[in-house]
PQR file with spaces between the fields and no chain letter, atoms N, CA, C, O and H, PARSE charges and radii, in Angstrom:
ATOM       1  N    MET     1      23.501  144.182  130.934 -0.4000 1.5000
ATOM       2  CA   MET     1      22.466  143.206  130.701 -0.0000 2.0000
ATOM       3  C    MET     1      21.123  143.874  130.943  0.5500 1.7000
ATOM       4  O    MET     1      20.897  144.482  131.989 -0.5500 1.4000
ATOM       5  N    GLU     2      20.255  143.755  129.987 -0.4000 1.5000
ATOM       6  CA   GLU     2      18.928  144.375  130.088 -0.0000 2.0000
ATOM       7  C    GLU     2      17.889  143.287  130.329  0.5500 1.7000
ATOM       8  O    GLU     2      17.877  142.268  129.639 -0.5500 1.4000
ATOM       9  H    GLU     2      20.438  143.261  129.137  0.4000 1.0000
ATOM      10  N    MET     3      17.021  143.505  131.303 -0.4000 1.5000
ATOM      11  CA   MET     3      15.995  142.525  131.613 -0.0000 2.0000
ATOM      12  C    MET     3      14.761  143.187  132.188  0.5500 1.7000
ATOM      13  O    MET     3      14.792  144.343  132.611 -0.5500 1.4000
ATOM      14  H    MET     3      17.030  144.333  131.864  0.4000 1.0000
ATOM      15  N    VAL     4      13.674  142.434  132.194 -0.4000 1.5000
ATOM      16  CA   VAL     4      12.433  142.855  132.842 -0.0000 2.0000
ATOM      17  C    VAL     4      12.182  141.858  133.963  0.5500 1.7000
ATOM      18  O    VAL     4      12.197  140.646  133.747 -0.5500 1.4000
ATOM      19  H    VAL     4      13.648  141.495  131.850  0.4000 1.0000
ATOM      20  N    ILE     5      11.949  142.381  135.164 -0.4000 1.5000
ATOM      21  CA   ILE     5      11.740  141.526  136.327 -0.0000 2.0000
ATOM      22  C    ILE     5      10.427  141.883  137.012  0.5500 1.7000
ATOM      23  O    ILE     5       9.943  143.011  136.926 -0.5500 1.4000
ATOM      24  H    ILE     5      11.936  143.366  135.339  0.4000 1.0000
ATOM      25  N    GLY     6       9.875  140.902  137.683 -0.4000 1.5000
ATOM      26  CA   GLY     6       8.694  141.110  138.504 -0.0000 2.0000
ATOM      27  C    GLY     6       9.097  140.950  139.961  0.5500 1.7000
ATOM      28  O    GLY     6       9.795  140.000  140.313 -0.5500 1.4000
ATOM      29  H    GLY     6      10.268  139.986  137.753  0.4000 1.0000
ATOM      30  N    LEU     7       8.666  141.861  140.797 -0.4000 1.5000
ATOM      31  CA   LEU     7       8.967  141.810  142.226 -0.0000 2.0000
ATOM      32  C    LEU     7       7.669  141.684  143.016  0.5500 1.7000
ATOM      33  O    LEU     7       6.658  142.300  142.678 -0.5500 1.4000
ATOM      34  H    LEU     7       8.098  142.633  140.511  0.4000 1.0000
ATOM      35  N    THR     8       7.712  140.877  144.072 -0.4000 1.5000
ATOM      36  CA   THR     8       6.597  140.767  144.999 -0.0000 2.0000
ATOM      37  C    THR     8       7.105  141.155  146.373  0.5500 1.7000
ATOM      38  O    THR     8       8.043  140.547  146.891 -0.5500 1.4000
ATOM      39  H    THR     8       8.533  140.377  144.347  0.4000 1.0000
ATOM      40  N    PHE     9       6.481  142.178  146.969 -0.4000 1.5000
ATOM      41  CA   PHE     9       6.924  142.748  148.241 -0.0000 2.0000
ATOM      42  C    PHE     9       6.024  142.293  149.385  0.5500 1.7000
ATOM      43  O    PHE     9       4.801  142.295  149.245 -0.5500 1.4000
ATOM      44  H    PHE     9       5.720  142.671  146.549  0.4000 1.0000
ATOM      45  N    PRO    10       6.618  141.902  150.519 -0.5600 1.5000
ATOM      46  CA   PRO    10       5.792  141.643  151.699  0.2800 2.0000
ATOM      47  C    PRO    10       5.267  142.965  152.269  0.5500 1.7000
ATOM      48  O    PRO    10       5.908  144.004  152.110 -0.5500 1.4000
ATOM      49  N    GLY    11       4.122  142.932  152.922 -0.4000 1.5000
ATOM      50  CA   GLY    11       3.479  144.134  153.443 -0.0000 2.0000
ATOM      51  C    GLY    11       4.323  144.935  154.414  0.5500 1.7000
ATOM      52  O    GLY    11       4.200  146.158  154.473 -0.5500 1.4000
ATOM      53  H    GLY    11       3.601  142.088  153.051  0.4000 1.0000
ATOM      54  N    GLU    12       5.185  144.265  155.183 -0.4000 1.5000
ATOM      55  CA   GLU    12       5.980  144.997  156.177 -0.0000 2.0000
ATOM      56  C    GLU    12       7.000  145.953  155.551  0.5500 1.7000
ATOM      57  O    GLU    12       7.599  146.764  156.257 -0.5500 1.4000
ATOM      58  H    GLU    12       5.285  143.271  155.136  0.4000 1.0000
ATOM      59  N    LEU    13       7.200  145.864  154.234 -0.4000 1.5000
ATOM      60  CA   LEU    13       8.132  146.777  153.561 -0.0000 2.0000
ATOM      61  C    LEU    13       7.433  147.993  152.955  0.5500 1.7000
ATOM      62  O    LEU    13       8.070  148.783  152.258 -0.5500 1.4000
ATOM      63  H    LEU    13       6.713  145.205  153.660  0.4000 1.0000
ATOM      64  N    LYS    14       6.137  148.155  153.209 -0.4000 1.5000
ATOM      65  CA   LYS    14       5.366  149.210  152.542 -0.0000 2.0000
ATOM      66  C    LYS    14       5.896  150.620  152.793  0.5500 1.7000
ATOM      67  O    LYS    14       5.674  151.513  151.976 -0.5500 1.4000
ATOM      68  H    LYS    14       5.620  147.514  153.776  0.4000 1.0000
ATOM      69  N    ASP    15       6.587  150.833  153.899 -0.4000 1.5000
ATOM      70  CA   ASP    15       7.098  152.172  154.208 -0.0000 2.0000
ATOM      71  C    ASP    15       8.579  152.360  153.860  0.5500 1.7000
ATOM      72  O    ASP    15       9.153  153.409  154.153 -0.5500 1.4000
ATOM      73  H    ASP    15       6.768  150.108  154.563  0.4000 1.0000
ATOM      74  N    GLU    16       9.204  151.345  153.233 -0.4000 1.5000
ATOM      75  CA   GLU    16      10.607  151.458  152.839 -0.0000 2.0000
ATOM      76  C    GLU    16      10.716  151.827  151.366  0.5500 1.7000
ATOM      77  O    GLU    16       9.951  151.337  150.536 -0.5500 1.4000
ATOM      78  H    GLU    16       8.738  150.493  152.995  0.4000 1.0000
ATOM      79  N    ALA    17      11.659  152.683  151.053 -0.4000 1.5000
ATOM      80  CA   ALA    17      11.874  153.128  149.672 -0.0000 2.0000
ATOM      81  C    ALA    17      12.835  152.161  148.969  0.5500 1.7000
ATOM      82  O    ALA    17      13.951  152.533  148.606 -0.5500 1.4000
ATOM      83  H    ALA    17      12.280  153.082  151.727  0.4000 1.0000
ATOM      84  N    ILE    18      12.389  150.930  148.786 -0.4000 1.5000
ATOM      85  CA   ILE    18      13.239  149.868  148.242 -0.0000 2.0000
ATOM      86  C    ILE    18      13.710  150.184  146.822  0.5500 1.7000
ATOM      87  O    ILE    18      14.895  150.041  146.521 -0.5500 1.4000
ATOM      88  H    ILE    18      11.483  150.627  149.080  0.4000 1.0000
ATOM      89  N    ILE    19      12.807  150.606  145.959 -0.4000 1.5000
ATOM      90  CA   ILE    19      13.176  150.873  144.563 -0.0000 2.0000
ATOM      91  C    ILE    19      14.156  152.035  144.483  0.5500 1.7000
ATOM      92  O    ILE    19      15.087  152.004  143.679 -0.5500 1.4000
ATOM      93  H    ILE    19      11.845  150.722  146.204  0.4000 1.0000
ATOM      94  N    CYS    20      13.960  153.047  145.299 -0.4000 1.5000
ATOM      95  CA   CYS    20      14.896  154.166  145.363 -0.0000 2.0000
ATOM      96  C    CYS    20      16.280  153.689  145.823  0.5500 1.7000
ATOM      97  O    CYS    20      17.302  154.115  145.287 -0.5500 1.4000
ATOM      98  H    CYS    20      13.203  153.072  145.952  0.4000 1.0000
ATOM      99  N    GLN    21      16.295  152.803  146.819 -0.4000 1.5000
ATOM     100  CA   GLN    21      17.569  152.275  147.322 -0.0000 2.0000
ATOM     101  C    GLN    21      18.327  151.520  146.238  0.5500 1.7000
ATOM     102  O    GLN    21      19.557  151.558  146.210 -0.5500 1.4000
ATOM     103  H    GLN    21      15.464  152.457  147.254  0.4000 1.0000
ATOM     104  N    LEU    22      17.621  150.840  145.350 -0.4000 1.5000
ATOM     105  CA   LEU    22      18.285  150.114  144.268 -0.0000 2.0000
ATOM     106  C    LEU    22      19.139  151.044  143.409  0.5500 1.7000
ATOM     107  O    LEU    22      20.265  150.707  143.044 -0.5500 1.4000
ATOM     108  H    LEU    22      16.622  150.809  145.373  0.4000 1.0000
ATOM     109  N    CYS    23      18.594  152.213  143.092 -0.4000 1.5000
ATOM     110  CA   CYS    23      19.319  153.166  142.254 -0.0000 2.0000
ATOM     111  C    CYS    23      20.496  153.795  143.000  0.5500 1.7000
ATOM     112  O    CYS    23      21.529  154.082  142.395 -0.5500 1.4000
ATOM     113  H    CYS    23      17.679  152.487  143.389  0.4000 1.0000
ATOM     114  N    LYS    24      20.349  154.008  144.301 -0.4000 1.5000
ATOM     115  CA   LYS    24      21.394  154.661  145.078 -0.0000 2.0000
ATOM     116  C    LYS    24      22.535  153.717  145.443  0.5500 1.7000
ATOM     117  O    LYS    24      23.698  154.122  145.449 -0.5500 1.4000
ATOM     118  H    LYS    24      19.510  153.775  144.793  0.4000 1.0000
ATOM     119  N    LYS    25      22.207  152.453  145.748 -0.4000 1.5000
ATOM     120  CA   LYS    25      23.212  151.507  146.233 -0.0000 2.0000
ATOM     121  C    LYS    25      23.951  150.791  145.109  0.5500 1.7000
ATOM     122  O    LYS    25      25.084  150.351  145.301 -0.5500 1.4000
ATOM     123  H    LYS    25      21.263  152.124  145.743  0.4000 1.0000
ATOM     124  N    PHE    26      23.326  150.667  143.939 -0.4000 1.5000
ATOM     125  CA   PHE    26      23.883  149.852  142.872 -0.0000 2.0000
ATOM     126  C    PHE    26      23.930  150.645  141.576  0.5500 1.7000
ATOM     127  O    PHE    26      23.095  151.516  141.333 -0.5500 1.4000
ATOM     128  H    PHE    26      22.405  151.024  143.784  0.4000 1.0000
ATOM     129  N    ASP    27      24.916  150.331  140.752 -0.4000 1.5000
ATOM     130  CA   ASP    27      25.100  151.020  139.480 -0.0000 2.0000
ATOM     131  C    ASP    27      24.217  150.360  138.420  0.5500 1.7000
ATOM     132  O    ASP    27      24.697  149.676  137.517 -0.5500 1.4000
ATOM     133  H    ASP    27      25.594  149.623  140.949  0.4000 1.0000
ATOM     134  N    ILE    28      22.912  150.592  138.563 -0.4000 1.5000
ATOM     135  CA   ILE    28      21.945  150.051  137.614 -0.0000 2.0000
ATOM     136  C    ILE    28      20.963  151.149  137.221  0.5500 1.7000
ATOM     137  O    ILE    28      20.781  152.134  137.937 -0.5500 1.4000
ATOM     138  H    ILE    28      22.522  151.148  139.297  0.4000 1.0000
ATOM     139  N    SER    29      20.347  150.956  136.080 -0.4000 1.5000
ATOM     140  CA   SER    29      19.263  151.838  135.644 -0.0000 2.0000
ATOM     141  C    SER    29      17.982  151.041  135.726  0.5500 1.7000
ATOM     142  O    SER    29      17.970  149.837  135.469 -0.5500 1.4000
ATOM     143  H    SER    29      20.495  150.156  135.498  0.4000 1.0000
ATOM     144  N    LEU    30      16.900  151.714  136.085 -0.4000 1.5000
ATOM     145  CA   LEU    30      15.631  150.989  136.107 -0.0000 2.0000
ATOM     146  C    LEU    30      14.492  151.876  135.681  0.5500 1.7000
ATOM     147  O    LEU    30      14.537  153.102  135.788 -0.5500 1.4000
ATOM     148  H    LEU    30      16.909  152.692  136.293  0.4000 1.0000
ATOM     149  N    ASN    31      13.467  151.206  135.191 -0.4000 1.5000
ATOM     150  CA   ASN    31      12.245  151.860  134.749 -0.0000 2.0000
ATOM     151  C    ASN    31      11.080  151.110  135.383  0.5500 1.7000
ATOM     152  O    ASN    31      10.978  149.891  135.244 -0.5500 1.4000
ATOM     153  H    ASN    31      13.431  150.211  135.104  0.4000 1.0000
ATOM     154  N    ILE    32      10.213  151.818  136.069 -0.4000 1.5000
ATOM     155  CA   ILE    32       9.021  151.195  136.653 -0.0000 2.0000
ATOM     156  C    ILE    32       7.981  151.081  135.540  0.5500 1.7000
ATOM     157  O    ILE    32       7.434  152.085  135.084 -0.5500 1.4000
ATOM     158  H    ILE    32      10.295  152.808  136.182  0.4000 1.0000
ATOM     159  N    VAL    33       7.717  149.860  135.115 -0.4000 1.5000
ATOM     160  CA   VAL    33       6.759  149.606  134.046 -0.0000 2.0000
ATOM     161  C    VAL    33       5.340  149.658  134.595  0.5500 1.7000
ATOM     162  O    VAL    33       4.449  150.273  134.009 -0.5500 1.4000
ATOM     163  H    VAL    33       8.162  149.044  135.485  0.4000 1.0000
ATOM     164  N    GLU    34       5.151  148.996  135.738 -0.4000 1.5000
ATOM     165  CA   GLU    34       3.837  148.950  136.375 -0.0000 2.0000
ATOM     166  C    GLU    34       4.046  148.551  137.830  0.5500 1.7000
ATOM     167  O    GLU    34       4.981  147.812  138.138 -0.5500 1.4000
ATOM     168  H    GLU    34       5.874  148.496  136.214  0.4000 1.0000
ATOM     169  N    ALA    35       3.195  149.027  138.724 -0.4000 1.5000
ATOM     170  CA   ALA    35       3.330  148.671  140.138 -0.0000 2.0000
ATOM     171  C    ALA    35       2.014  148.895  140.869  0.5500 1.7000
ATOM     172  O    ALA    35       1.181  149.703  140.458 -0.5500 1.4000
ATOM     173  H    ALA    35       2.436  149.628  138.474  0.4000 1.0000
ATOM     174  N    SER    36       1.849  148.156  141.968 -0.4000 1.5000
ATOM     175  CA   SER    36       0.687  148.310  142.824 -0.0000 2.0000
ATOM     176  C    SER    36       1.085  147.910  144.241  0.5500 1.7000
ATOM     177  O    SER    36       1.725  146.879  144.450 -0.5500 1.4000
ATOM     178  H    SER    36       2.526  147.500  142.302  0.4000 1.0000
ATOM     179  N    PHE    37       0.697  148.736  145.211 -0.4000 1.5000
ATOM     180  CA   PHE    37       1.048  148.466  146.596 -0.0000 2.0000
ATOM     181  C    PHE    37      -0.170  148.680  147.488  0.5500 1.7000
ATOM     182  O    PHE    37      -0.986  149.570  147.246 -0.5500 1.4000
ATOM     183  H    PHE    37       0.177  149.573  145.041  0.4000 1.0000
ATOM     184  N    SER    38      -0.277  147.854  148.516 -0.4000 1.5000
ATOM     185  CA   SER    38      -1.335  148.003  149.506 -0.0000 2.0000
ATOM     186  C    SER    38      -0.712  147.815  150.887  0.5500 1.7000
ATOM     187  O    SER    38       0.505  147.679  151.013 -0.5500 1.4000
ATOM     188  H    SER    38       0.385  147.132  148.712  0.4000 1.0000
ATOM     189  N    THR    39      -1.533  147.807  151.894 -0.4000 1.5000
ATOM     190  CA   THR    39      -1.060  147.593  153.260 -0.0000 2.0000
ATOM     191  C    THR    39      -0.495  146.194  153.439  0.5500 1.7000
ATOM     192  O    THR    39       0.392  145.985  154.267 -0.5500 1.4000
ATOM     193  H    THR    39      -2.522  147.918  151.792  0.4000 1.0000
ATOM     194  N    TYR    40      -0.999  145.236  152.671 -0.4000 1.5000
ATOM     195  CA   TYR    40      -0.649  143.829  152.869 -0.0000 2.0000
ATOM     196  C    TYR    40       0.469  143.318  151.978  0.5500 1.7000
ATOM     197  O    TYR    40       1.204  142.414  152.375 -0.5500 1.4000
ATOM     198  H    TYR    40      -1.719  145.407  151.998  0.4000 1.0000
ATOM     199  N    SER    41       0.610  143.870  150.797 -0.4000 1.5000
ATOM     200  CA   SER    41       1.643  143.400  149.877 -0.0000 2.0000
ATOM     201  C    SER    41       1.782  144.387  148.724  0.5500 1.7000
ATOM     202  O    SER    41       1.068  145.387  148.647 -0.5500 1.4000
ATOM     203  H    SER    41       0.013  144.604  150.475  0.4000 1.0000
ATOM     204  N    GLY    42       2.699  144.088  147.850 -0.4000 1.5000
ATOM     205  CA   GLY    42       2.871  144.926  146.670 -0.0000 2.0000
ATOM     206  C    GLY    42       3.592  144.156  145.587  0.5500 1.7000
ATOM     207  O    GLY    42       4.203  143.117  145.840 -0.5500 1.4000
ATOM     208  H    GLY    42       3.279  143.276  147.912  0.4000 1.0000
ATOM     209  N    TRP    43       3.512  144.678  144.381 -0.4000 1.5000
ATOM     210  CA   TRP    43       4.245  144.082  143.279 -0.0000 2.0000
ATOM     211  C    TRP    43       4.685  145.192  142.332  0.5500 1.7000
ATOM     212  O    TRP    43       4.099  146.274  142.294 -0.5500 1.4000
ATOM     213  H    TRP    43       3.016  145.521  144.175  0.4000 1.0000
ATOM     214  N    ALA    44       5.722  144.896  141.577 -0.4000 1.5000
ATOM     215  CA   ALA    44       6.217  145.858  140.598 -0.0000 2.0000
ATOM     216  C    ALA    44       6.835  145.101  139.430  0.5500 1.7000
ATOM     217  O    ALA    44       7.425  144.035  139.607 -0.5500 1.4000
ATOM     218  H    ALA    44       6.198  144.018  141.608  0.4000 1.0000
ATOM     219  N    ILE    45       6.695  145.652  138.263 -0.4000 1.5000
ATOM     220  CA   ILE    45       7.394  145.164  137.082 -0.0000 2.0000
ATOM     221  C    ILE    45       8.387  146.244  136.706  0.5500 1.7000
ATOM     222  O    ILE    45       8.009  147.384  136.435 -0.5500 1.4000
ATOM     223  H    ILE    45       6.216  146.518  138.119  0.4000 1.0000
ATOM     224  N    LEU    46       9.661  145.879  136.691 -0.4000 1.5000
ATOM     225  CA   LEU    46      10.734  146.829  136.434 -0.0000 2.0000
ATOM     226  C    LEU    46      11.560  146.411  135.230  0.5500 1.7000
ATOM     227  O    LEU    46      11.852  145.229  135.047 -0.5500 1.4000
ATOM     228  H    LEU    46       9.968  144.953  136.911  0.4000 1.0000
ATOM     229  N    GLY    47      11.932  147.374  134.420 -0.4000 1.5000
ATOM     230  CA   GLY    47      12.964  147.175  133.417 -0.0000 2.0000
ATOM     231  C    GLY    47      14.275  147.577  134.071  0.5500 1.7000
ATOM     232  O    GLY    47      14.405  148.701  134.556 -0.5500 1.4000
ATOM     233  H    GLY    47      11.695  148.335  134.568  0.4000 1.0000
ATOM     234  N    VAL    48      15.246  146.675  134.090 -0.4000 1.5000
ATOM     235  CA   VAL    48      16.536  146.969  134.716 -0.0000 2.0000
ATOM     236  C    VAL    48      17.662  146.759  133.710  0.5500 1.7000
ATOM     237  O    VAL    48      17.574  145.914  132.819 -0.5500 1.4000
ATOM     238  H    VAL    48      15.140  145.762  133.696  0.4000 1.0000
ATOM     239  N    ASP    49      18.713  147.543  133.875 -0.4000 1.5000
ATOM     240  CA   ASP    49      19.868  147.443  132.990 -0.0000 2.0000
ATOM     241  C    ASP    49      21.124  147.715  133.799  0.5500 1.7000
ATOM     242  O    ASP    49      21.155  148.624  134.629 -0.5500 1.4000
ATOM     243  H    ASP    49      18.784  148.229  134.599  0.4000 1.0000
ATOM     244  N    GLY    50      22.148  146.930  133.556 -0.4000 1.5000
ATOM     245  CA   GLY    50      23.415  147.120  134.244 -0.0000 2.0000
ATOM     246  C    GLY    50      24.335  145.941  133.999  0.5500 1.7000
ATOM     247  O    GLY    50      23.961  144.965  133.349 -0.5500 1.4000
ATOM     248  H    GLY    50      22.123  146.192  132.881  0.4000 1.0000
ATOM     249  N    GLN    51      25.540  146.045  134.529 -0.4000 1.5000
ATOM     250  CA   GLN    51      26.487  144.948  134.429 -0.0000 2.0000
ATOM     251  C    GLN    51      25.952  143.753  135.209  0.5500 1.7000
ATOM     252  O    GLN    51      25.305  143.923  136.243 -0.5500 1.4000
ATOM     253  H    GLN    51      25.844  146.838  135.058  0.4000 1.0000
ATOM     254  N    GLU    52      26.218  142.551  134.720 -0.4000 1.5000
ATOM     255  CA   GLU    52      25.686  141.338  135.345 -0.0000 2.0000
ATOM     256  C    GLU    52      26.035  141.252  136.828  0.5500 1.7000
ATOM     257  O    GLU    52      25.178  140.907  137.642 -0.5500 1.4000
ATOM     258  H    GLU    52      26.743  142.412  133.880  0.4000 1.0000
ATOM     259  N    GLN    53      27.272  141.558  137.187 -0.4000 1.5000
ATOM     260  CA   GLN    53      27.700  141.472  138.590 -0.0000 2.0000
ATOM     261  C    GLN    53      26.924  142.466  139.467  0.5500 1.7000
ATOM     262  O    GLN    53      26.552  142.147  140.597 -0.5500 1.4000
ATOM     263  H    GLN    53      27.968  141.838  136.525  0.4000 1.0000
ATOM     264  N    GLU    54      26.689  143.654  138.944 -0.4000 1.5000
ATOM     265  CA   GLU    54      25.958  144.669  139.701 -0.0000 2.0000
ATOM     266  C    GLU    54      24.491  144.267  139.872  0.5500 1.7000
ATOM     267  O    GLU    54      23.904  144.488  140.931 -0.5500 1.4000
ATOM     268  H    GLU    54      26.992  143.913  138.026  0.4000 1.0000
ATOM     269  N    LEU    55      23.909  143.685  138.843 -0.4000 1.5000
ATOM     270  CA   LEU    55      22.527  143.200  138.946 -0.0000 2.0000
ATOM     271  C    LEU    55      22.436  142.071  139.972  0.5500 1.7000
ATOM     272  O    LEU    55      21.480  142.018  140.745 -0.5500 1.4000
ATOM     273  H    LEU    55      24.386  143.505  137.982  0.4000 1.0000
ATOM     274  N    LYS    56      23.419  141.170  139.985 -0.4000 1.5000
ATOM     275  CA   LYS    56      23.423  140.084  140.971 -0.0000 2.0000
ATOM     276  C    LYS    56      23.432  140.641  142.386  0.5500 1.7000
ATOM     277  O    LYS    56      22.710  140.148  143.252 -0.5500 1.4000
ATOM     278  H    LYS    56      24.196  141.213  139.357  0.4000 1.0000
ATOM     279  N    LYS    57      24.250  141.670  142.628 -0.4000 1.5000
ATOM     280  CA   LYS    57      24.304  142.283  143.961 -0.0000 2.0000
ATOM     281  C    LYS    57      22.963  142.935  144.316  0.5500 1.7000
ATOM     282  O    LYS    57      22.506  142.846  145.456 -0.5500 1.4000
ATOM     283  H    LYS    57      24.837  142.070  141.925  0.4000 1.0000
ATOM     284  N    ALA    58      22.341  143.587  143.338 -0.4000 1.5000
ATOM     285  CA   ALA    58      21.044  144.221  143.574 -0.0000 2.0000
ATOM     286  C    ALA    58      19.991  143.163  143.896  0.5500 1.7000
ATOM     287  O    ALA    58      19.168  143.360  144.791 -0.5500 1.4000
ATOM     288  H    ALA    58      22.712  143.659  142.412  0.4000 1.0000
ATOM     289  N    PHE    59      20.011  142.043  143.175 -0.4000 1.5000
ATOM     290  CA   PHE    59      19.039  140.974  143.420 -0.0000 2.0000
ATOM     291  C    PHE    59      19.266  140.330  144.786  0.5500 1.7000
ATOM     292  O    PHE    59      18.304  139.964  145.461 -0.5500 1.4000
ATOM     293  H    PHE    59      20.679  141.883  142.449  0.4000 1.0000
ATOM     294  N    GLU    60      20.514  140.190  145.197 -0.4000 1.5000
ATOM     295  CA   GLU    60      20.818  139.659  146.532 -0.0000 2.0000
ATOM     296  C    GLU    60      20.246  140.586  147.608  0.5500 1.7000
ATOM     297  O    GLU    60      19.694  140.125  148.607 -0.5500 1.4000
ATOM     298  H    GLU    60      21.295  140.488  144.649  0.4000 1.0000
ATOM     299  N    PHE    61      20.383  141.895  147.393 -0.4000 1.5000
ATOM     300  CA   PHE    61      19.828  142.882  148.315 -0.0000 2.0000
ATOM     301  C    PHE    61      18.304  142.708  148.426  0.5500 1.7000
ATOM     302  O    PHE    61      17.754  142.696  149.528 -0.5500 1.4000
ATOM     303  H    PHE    61      20.831  142.270  146.581  0.4000 1.0000
ATOM     304  N    LEU    62      17.634  142.576  147.280 -0.4000 1.5000
ATOM     305  CA   LEU    62      16.180  142.407  147.284 -0.0000 2.0000
ATOM     306  C    LEU    62      15.774  141.137  148.024  0.5500 1.7000
ATOM     307  O    LEU    62      14.853  141.153  148.841 -0.5500 1.4000
ATOM     308  H    LEU    62      18.080  142.586  146.385  0.4000 1.0000
ATOM     309  N    ARG    63      16.463  140.044  147.735 -0.4000 1.5000
ATOM     310  CA   ARG    63      16.142  138.771  148.406 -0.0000 2.0000
ATOM     311  C    ARG    63      16.363  138.868  149.910  0.5500 1.7000
ATOM     312  O    ARG    63      15.608  138.287  150.689 -0.5500 1.4000
ATOM     313  H    ARG    63      17.211  140.030  147.072  0.4000 1.0000
ATOM     314  N    SER    64      17.399  139.600  150.320 -0.4000 1.5000
ATOM     315  CA   SER    64      17.682  139.751  151.750 -0.0000 2.0000
ATOM     316  C    SER    64      16.559  140.501  152.468  0.5500 1.7000
ATOM     317  O    SER    64      16.403  140.381  153.684 -0.5500 1.4000
ATOM     318  H    SER    64      18.012  140.071  149.687  0.4000 1.0000
ATOM     319  N    LYS    65      15.784  141.269  151.716 -0.4000 1.5000
ATOM     320  CA   LYS    65      14.641  142.009  152.265 -0.0000 2.0000
ATOM     321  C    LYS    65      13.352  141.184  152.226  0.5500 1.7000
ATOM     322  O    LYS    65      12.305  141.647  152.679 -0.5500 1.4000
ATOM     323  H    LYS    65      15.910  141.367  150.729  0.4000 1.0000
ATOM     324  N    GLY    66      13.425  139.963  151.687 -0.4000 1.5000
ATOM     325  CA   GLY    66      12.248  139.107  151.597 -0.0000 2.0000
ATOM     326  C    GLY    66      11.410  139.353  150.360  0.5500 1.7000
ATOM     327  O    GLY    66      10.235  138.991  150.318 -0.5500 1.4000
ATOM     328  H    GLY    66      14.275  139.587  151.319  0.4000 1.0000
ATOM     329  N    ILE    67      12.013  139.972  149.345 -0.4000 1.5000
ATOM     330  CA   ILE    67      11.306  140.276  148.106 -0.0000 2.0000
ATOM     331  C    ILE    67      11.538  139.148  147.097  0.5500 1.7000
ATOM     332  O    ILE    67      12.675  138.749  146.845 -0.5500 1.4000
ATOM     333  H    ILE    67      12.968  140.266  149.379  0.4000 1.0000
ATOM     334  N    ASN    68      10.454  138.647  146.533 -0.4000 1.5000
ATOM     335  CA   ASN    68      10.534  137.604  145.519 -0.0000 2.0000
ATOM     336  C    ASN    68      10.805  138.233  144.162  0.5500 1.7000
ATOM     337  O    ASN    68      10.189  139.238  143.807 -0.5500 1.4000
ATOM     338  H    ASN    68       9.530  138.971  146.738  0.4000 1.0000
ATOM     339  N    ILE    69      11.729  137.644  143.398 -0.4000 1.5000
ATOM     340  CA   ILE    69      12.104  138.161  142.081 -0.0000 2.0000
ATOM     341  C    ILE    69      11.794  137.119  141.017  0.5500 1.7000
ATOM     342  O    ILE    69      12.148  135.948  141.152 -0.5500 1.4000
ATOM     343  H    ILE    69      12.229  136.828  143.687  0.4000 1.0000
ATOM     344  N    GLU    70      11.131  137.560  139.961 -0.4000 1.5000
ATOM     345  CA   GLU    70      10.841  136.686  138.831 -0.0000 2.0000
ATOM     346  C    GLU    70      11.406  137.316  137.568  0.5500 1.7000
ATOM     347  O    GLU    70      11.128  138.478  137.271 -0.5500 1.4000
ATOM     348  H    GLU    70      10.844  138.512  139.851  0.4000 1.0000
ATOM     349  N    ASN    71      12.198  136.552  136.822 -0.4000 1.5000
ATOM     350  CA   ASN    71      12.735  137.045  135.561 -0.0000 2.0000
ATOM     351  C    ASN    71      11.653  136.908  134.504  0.5500 1.7000
ATOM     352  O    ASN    71      11.244  135.797  134.167 -0.5500 1.4000
ATOM     353  H    ASN    71      12.424  135.608  137.063  0.4000 1.0000
ATOM     354  N    ILE    72      11.194  138.025  133.986 -0.4000 1.5000
ATOM     355  CA   ILE    72      10.140  138.007  132.972 -0.0000 2.0000
ATOM     356  C    ILE    72      10.732  137.933  131.573  0.5500 1.7000
ATOM     357  O    ILE    72      10.233  137.211  130.709 -0.5500 1.4000
ATOM     358  H    ILE    72      11.527  138.928  134.260  0.4000 1.0000
ATOM     359  N    LYS    73      11.811  138.695  131.361 -0.4000 1.5000
ATOM     360  CA   LYS    73      12.412  138.730  130.022 -0.0000 2.0000
ATOM     361  C    LYS    73      13.854  139.198  130.125  0.5500 1.7000
ATOM     362  O    LYS    73      14.150  140.168  130.822 -0.5500 1.4000
ATOM     363  H    LYS    73      12.216  139.281  132.063  0.4000 1.0000
ATOM     364  N    THR    74      14.746  138.510  129.434 -0.4000 1.5000
ATOM     365  CA   THR    74      16.138  138.948  129.339 -0.0000 2.0000
ATOM     366  C    THR    74      16.401  139.299  127.882  0.5500 1.7000
ATOM     367  O    THR    74      16.108  138.511  126.983 -0.5500 1.4000
ATOM     368  H    THR    74      14.505  137.722  128.867  0.4000 1.0000
ATOM     369  N    ALA    75      16.953  140.486  127.654 -0.4000 1.5000
ATOM     370  CA   ALA    75      17.259  140.915  126.288 -0.0000 2.0000
ATOM     371  C    ALA    75      18.440  140.116  125.758  0.5500 1.7000
ATOM     372  O    ALA    75      19.403  139.858  126.480 -0.5500 1.4000
ATOM     373  H    ALA    75      17.191  141.126  128.384  0.4000 1.0000
ATOM     374  N    ALA    76      18.359  139.734  124.510 -0.4000 1.5000
ATOM     375  CA   ALA    76      19.438  138.936  123.885 -0.0000 2.0000
ATOM     376  C    ALA    76      20.548  139.815  123.404  0.5500 1.7000
ATOM     377  O    ALA    76      21.534  139.320  122.857 -0.5500 1.4000
ATOM     378  H    ALA    76      17.577  139.943  123.923  0.4000 1.0000
């Protein structure tokens, strides 16, 4: 399943390699379309691709870290 998602990161995660962890922990591919991070917060737009079950696990991981996920586009 191919989709574009928007992520909003709380500031306390600024020193964690969250996007890197996504690739290592889950069998998904991703492309960083655009991103911006500061001391207080951050956001990223990612193109992600993978099996639906694997994406669900990756999204659960992100939510467990306090990251907000917005589905921008799902490929048909």
